N, C-alpha and C positions, 0 to 999 in steps of 0.2 A: 789398102782397099780390100784385098782378099785375105788379110790376116798374115800370120807367119807360120813357118814349119814348127811342128811339135813332136815330142817324143811319145811313142805309143808302144805298149808291150805286144809282142807276138803272141797270138792266141794259142800256140802249141808249145813253144819253148820258153816264153816269157822275156826273151831278149828285147830290149827297147830299140826301136827303129825310128830314125828321123823321117817324119811323114810330111810331105808338102801340103800346103793349104788346099782345101776343097776335095782332098782325096777321100774316096769311099772305101778303098781297099789298099793294102800294101803287101809286098812280098818280102819274106824273111830268107836271106841267103844261107843262114846257119842251118835251118831245118827244112828249107825249101818248101814252105807252105805259104798260103795266102790268107790273110786275116781281113775280115770285113769289119769296117769301123762302125761303131754305134754313135750316132750324133749326140751332142750334149743335150739337145732337146729331147731326144728319145730317152736318155738316161734319166733326165729330170722328170719326164712324164711318168716313167715306170716307178720311180721312187715316190712321186706324189701319190700314185695309186696305192702303194704299200702303206703310206702314211694315212690315207683316207680309211683304209681297211682297219688300221690299228685304232684310230679314234672311234670309228663306228662300232667297234667291238668293246667299247668302254674300258680300254686299257687303263685309263686313269681313274678307275673307280676306287671303292673303299677297300681296306685291307681285310685279312681273314678274321672270322669271328669264332674260331675254334675255342673250345673250352680248355681251361688250364688242367694240367696233369699234376699229380702229387709225387710223381717219380723223381728221385734225386739223381740227375744225370751226372753230378760231380763225382760219383763213386767210380766212374769209369777212368781207366788209365789212358793217357795219351797214346794213340797208335794201337789200342786194343782191337784185335780182329777176330776174337774167338767168342765174344758174347752173343747171346740170342737176340734176334731181331725184336723179340717181344719186350726187350728192355728199353726201347726208345720211348721218349715222351709220347703221349697219346696224340698230340697234334702233329707229330712227324708223319709224313706220308707212309702208308703201309705197303704201297705198290713198289716192289723191287724190280721195276722194269729194266730192260737192257740199257735204256737211255734214262739217266737220272741227272738232276741238276740241284745245286744249292746256289741261290741268288741272295746276296747280302747288300743292303743299301743302308748306310749309316748317315743320318742327318745331323746328329749332335744338336738336337732341338734346344733352344733357349741359351745356347752357348755363343760366345762372341765369334767363334769359328764355325758357326752353323753352315751347312751346305743345303742348297735348295733343289738340286737336281738328282740326288742319289736314288730317291724312291721311284722317280720317273724312269731312271736307268733300269731298275729292277723290273718294272712293269713292261718296258720296251723289250728287254731281254726275254722275259717270259713269253710274250707274244711272238717274238722273233723265233725262239726255239720251237714253239708249237706249230706256227704257221709254215716255217721254212724247213725245219729239220725233224718234224714229226715226233717231238717230245709230247708226252701227255701231261696235262695240268696236274694230275694226281701223283706224278712222279717228280715234281719240282718242289723243293723246300725253300720257302721265302722267309728271310729274316729282315724286318724293317721296324722302325719305331712306331709304325702305324698298326702293327699287329696287336691284337687284344690279348693273345696268349703270351704270358711272360716268358715261355720257353722259346718264343720266336722273336724276342727282342734281341738285337745284335750285340749282346754283351760278349765279353771274351770267352766265358765258359760255354755260352750258347753257340758261338761260332765254332768252338772246338768240337762240341757235340755234333754239330751239323756236318763237319768235315768227317768225323768218324762214321756218321750215318751214310755219307756219300760213298766212301771207299770200302765199307764193311762188306765182306763176302764177295768182293769183285771177282769176276770170272771172264773167261775168253768171250769176246764179242761185246762187252760193255762199252758204252760211250758216256763218259762222265763230264760234267761241266761245273766248274766253280767260278762264280762271278762275284766280284767285290767292288763296290763303289763307295768311296769314303776317303778319309785322310790317310796318307802314308808318311812315313818319316824315316830317318836314319839314326843309327846309334853306332858309337865307336865299336869296332869289331875286336873282340878279345881272344878269338879262337885262331886267328891267322888264316882264315879261309877266304877272306874277301880281297879281290885284286886292288880295290881302291881304299881298303882299310875301314870301310863302313858296312854295317849290316842293315838291310832294308827291312821295314816293318809295316804292318797294317795296324790301324788304330780302331779298336772297338769303341762302342759308345761309352764304356766305362774305363777307358784306357788311363785316365788320370788317377783312378783309384786302384785298378787291377793290373795296369801295364799294357804294353803293346804285344802284338804277336810277331815274333822274330821270323826271318826267312829260314833259319835253321829248323824251327818247329814246323813251318809250312812244308819244307822239304821232307821232313820225317813223317808227317802225318798224311800228306796229299800225294807225294811222289813215290816214296820208297815202297808203300804197300801194293802198288799196281802190278798185277800179275800179267803173264804172257797173254797177248791178245786183247788187252784192255787199253783204251785210249782216254786220256784226260786232257781237256782244254781248260786252262785257267785264264779268265778274262778279267784283268785287274785294271780298274780306272782310278788310280790314285797317284799322288806325287811320289817321286823317287822309287818307281816300281819296275824299272828295267830288268833287274835280276832278283825280284822278290821271291821267286821259288828256288833260288840257288841252283838252277839247272846247269849242267856242265857245258852247254854250248849256247852261244849268243850270236845272232846275226848282226853283222855291221856292214855299212855301205863302204865299198872300196873306192879308191881314187878313180877307178874306171867307171864308176856308176852302177856297180852290181853288188847285190848282197852276197856276203860270204860268211862262213861260220868262223867264230873265234872259240878257242878252247879255254873255258873258264874253270877247268878242273882244279880244285884247291891244291896248292903246293904241298899241303900237309898230307895229301893222299886220301882225305876223308871222302867216302863214297857218297855221291849226290844223285845217283841214278835210281832206276826203278827195279822192281823184281821181275822184269821181263816185259812190262808194258811200255807205252809211249806217253810221255808227258810233254805238252806244248803250252807255253805261256805267251799270251798276247797282252802286253801291258801298255798303259797309256802314254808313257814317256820314259826317257832315259833316267838312270839313277840320280843324275844331277839336275833334273828338270822338274817342273811343276805341271800338274794337270789342271785343265780349266773346265768350267761349265759354259753352256751356251743356250740360247733360246731359239735354236735352229728349227725345232719341230713345229713350233707355233708361237704365237705372240705371248703365250703365258706358260707353256710347259717347258721348263728348263731341264736339260740333260747334260751329261758329260760330253765333251767334244770327242773323246775317244769312242764312246759307245755310238754316237751319231755317225762318226766316220766309218766304223766297222760295219754297221748296218747298211749304210749307203754303198760301201764298196762291194758287199756281197749281193745286195739287191740289184744293183745296176750292172753287174758283170756276172751273169749266171755261169757256173762252172769255173769260177776263178780259182787260181792257184794261190798258195800262201805268198809267193813272191809278188804276184799282181796285186793281191789284196793289201799287202803291206805298203806297196808303192802308192796305191790309190788312196789309202787312209792318210798317208803323209801329204799327198797332193791336196786332198780336201781340207786338211787342217791348215796347210800353208796358203791356201787360196790360190790354186793353180789357175793359170791364165785362161784355160778353156772354160772355166766356170764363170768368169766375169762377164757382165752384160746381160744376165738373166734375172728374172724376177722370181719371187717365191721363197720358200723355206731355205733353199740352198744359197740363194743370193744373200739372204739375211745373215746366214751363217758366215759367209765369206766376208761380208762387211764388218762383222764383229771381229773376226780374226785379224783383218787388216787394221781396224781401228784400235784394238787393244793389244796388238802385238803378241798374240799367243805363240809361244815357242815351245812346242812339245813334239817329239818324234816317237810315234808308237814303236814298240820293240817286239821282237820275236826271239824266244829262247826255247830250247828243247832238251830232252834227255838223250837224244841221239841225232846224228846228222842225217838229213835227207835233202833231196833236190827240191828246193822251194819253188822253182820255176816250172816243175812238172807235177808235183804233188797237189791234187785238188783239195781245196778247203772243204772239209766235211765234218759235221758234228754228229 
């Protein structure tokens, strides 16, 4: 009649506490603080308001109409950090703000493996970064197949150039975001660096002709150039993406129900860290799992389940920590009991999860260990 007890995270330390039905607050004996519970109705109402704002601001409009540049970006070496900013294609943002982002959505149009939600993922992420974390639109580089400029099509070389643009000249206080929505795959590891024997990859739109982008390359070009005081968040919504940045530490759920760090430093001793900065990767699933699309946002706008769950977790839990966010993302995707029985976008999503048996667990990896239950999630 009154429901059943449920597990809720402490607002201070993140430890999960068993809370009786109808409780509005609960006390944590570990840190001796009281947490006020937000009702499911309140969470859903807040998230619906965010969605209305997103749609009213025409997030799902047309792509960029920038003109093509004649500059040959393929002359640059991978990982080059000494070139002039004037060398970038004309359609790349000129604003070198402290907060910069590269958002990549690959649809693989007209292919048998075409994806329908990746461009919407990019548009949602752009709105999310600007509205929630004060990124400016002119400091965000977008690569999708809807772009009219050929340098903004998500080919292998264009993605490489975008990564170089993102990390070039990084300095203390920079906050960088790299987002990729598209196919991911695995290849047999020949270097001996992978725990499971397979290297993770991202698939550009032309990967059948030009090949995939290996995790070793992503680590070398995105992670290693990060200077002291620089923060990078990679948000990867693709299959087999758990360790796609080859970061040395991965969060795993312990038998006691808490996340703890695993050391994934290669046995070969290959350095996979930064040049003093912090790299954090939030990926859509484990290395042996697949990522899924969903129509959660509306009846027609398809997005990745991971992107949806990330935005929901941050929007409905202001001041969330990495630990709480990761737990909430997994709860949304798995269709937590507290969400069942409501109408609207979230209920639609849960029904799809339960109907189609989506089995994906968002992952968190990093270049260094930190307390995920105390460190607030900030971009």
